[in-house]
C-alpha positions as CSV (number, residue, x, y, z in Angstrom):
1,M,0.0,0.0,0.0
2,P,1.4,3.4,-1.0
3,D,0.2,5.1,2.2
4,Q,1.9,2.6,4.6
5,S,5.5,2.7,5.6
6,L,7.7,-0.2,6.5
7,E,9.4,0.1,9.9
8,F,11.5,-2.3,12.0
9,D,12.1,-2.3,15.7
10,L,15.7,-3.3,16.0
11,T,15.2,-4.6,19.5
12,D,12.5,-6.9,18.3
13,L,14.8,-8.2,15.5
14,Y,17.7,-8.8,17.9
15,L,15.3,-10.5,20.4
16,A,13.8,-12.8,17.6
17,A,17.2,-14.0,16.3
18,P,18.1,-16.3,19.3
19,A,14.8,-18.3,18.9
20,F,16.1,-19.5,15.5
21,Q,19.4,-20.4,16.9
22,R,17.7,-22.4,19.7
23,A,15.3,-24.1,17.2
24,G,18.2,-25.1,14.9
25,G,20.1,-26.5,17.9
26,E,17.0,-28.4,19.0
27,I,16.6,-29.9,15.5
28,S,20.2,-30.9,15.5
29,D,19.9,-32.5,18.9
30,A,16.9,-34.4,17.7
31,V,18.8,-35.7,14.7
32,S,21.7,-36.8,17.0
33,S,19.2,-38.6,19.3
34,A,17.6,-40.3,16.4
35,Q,20.9,-41.4,15.0
36,S,22.0,-42.8,18.3
37,A,18.7,-44.6,18.9
38,L,18.8,-46.1,15.4
39,M,22.4,-47.2,15.8
40,G,21.5,-48.8,19.1
41,M,18.8,-50.8,17.3
42,G,21.3,-52.2,14.8
43,A,20.0,-54.0,11.7
44,F,16.5,-54.5,13.2
45,W,15.3,-55.9,9.8
46,G,17.1,-59.2,10.4
47,N,19.3,-61.4,8.2
48,D,16.8,-63.3,6.2
49,A,16.2,-62.5,2.5
50,P,13.1,-60.2,3.0
51,G,15.0,-58.4,5.9
52,Q,18.1,-57.9,3.7
53,T,15.9,-56.6,0.8
54,F,14.2,-54.2,3.2
55,G,17.5,-53.1,4.8
56,A,19.1,-52.4,1.5
57,T,16.4,-49.8,0.7
58,Y,15.7,-48.6,4.2
59,Q,19.2,-47.8,5.3
60,P,20.1,-45.4,2.5
61,G,16.7,-43.6,2.9
62,Q,17.2,-43.3,6.6
63,D,20.7,-41.9,6.2
64,Q,19.5,-39.4,3.5
65,L,16.6,-38.2,5.6
66,L,18.8,-37.6,8.7
67,Q,21.3,-35.8,6.6
68,L,18.6,-33.6,5.1
69,I,17.2,-32.8,8.5
70,A,20.7,-31.9,9.7
71,I,20.9,-29.5,6.8
72,V,17.6,-28.0,7.8
73,A,18.9,-27.5,11.4
74,G,21.9,-25.6,10.0
75,S,19.6,-23.5,7.8
76,V,17.3,-22.6,10.7
77,S,20.2,-21.6,12.8
78,G,21.5,-19.5,10.0
79,V,18.3,-17.5,10.0
80,S,19.5,-16.1,13.3
81,D,22.7,-14.8,11.8
82,A,20.7,-13.3,8.9
83,I,18.3,-11.5,11.2
84,N,21.2,-10.1,13.2
85,Q,22.9,-8.9,10.0
86,M,19.7,-7.4,8.7
87,A,19.2,-5.5,11.9
88,A,22.7,-4.2,11.9
89,N,22.4,-3.1,8.3
90,Y,19.1,-1.5,9.0
91,G,20.5,0.3,12.0
92,V,23.4,1.7,10.0
93,S,21.1,2.8,7.2
94,E,18.7,4.4,9.6
95,Q,21.5,6.3,11.4
96,A,22.8,7.5,8.0
97,N,19.4,8.8,7.1
98,V,19.0,10.6,10.4
99,N,22.5,12.2,9.9
100,K,21.5,13.3,6.3
101,M,18.3,14.8,7.5
102,R,20.1,16.7,10.3
103,A,22.7,18.0,7.8
104,M,19.9,19.1,5.4
105,Q,18.2,20.9,8.3
106,Q,21.4,22.7,9.2
107,E,21.9,23.8,5.6
108,M,18.4,25.2,5.5
109,Q,19.0,27.4,8.6
């Protein structure tokens, strides 16, 4: 909407960032727990022919899924860094704008 302005509260941004860091850590911890639990179970599908057939398709899928979730954990944690960087950039830009406005006001006097 043309009549609306976009404003950020830097404090809110800086306060929101740690939640993403924590969430990424929790996802990562869950992946580690799942990996440990699955390793503790061993080849639960057995050594018979059907079990071996199942294990041959299950194991790669399990590994891939856990790897993808670990990537998600890192990405969620990375949002925290991005928010902090955005807040820092916004703060610098906002201060620069304030300084320019003050300079313009002084020139007009």
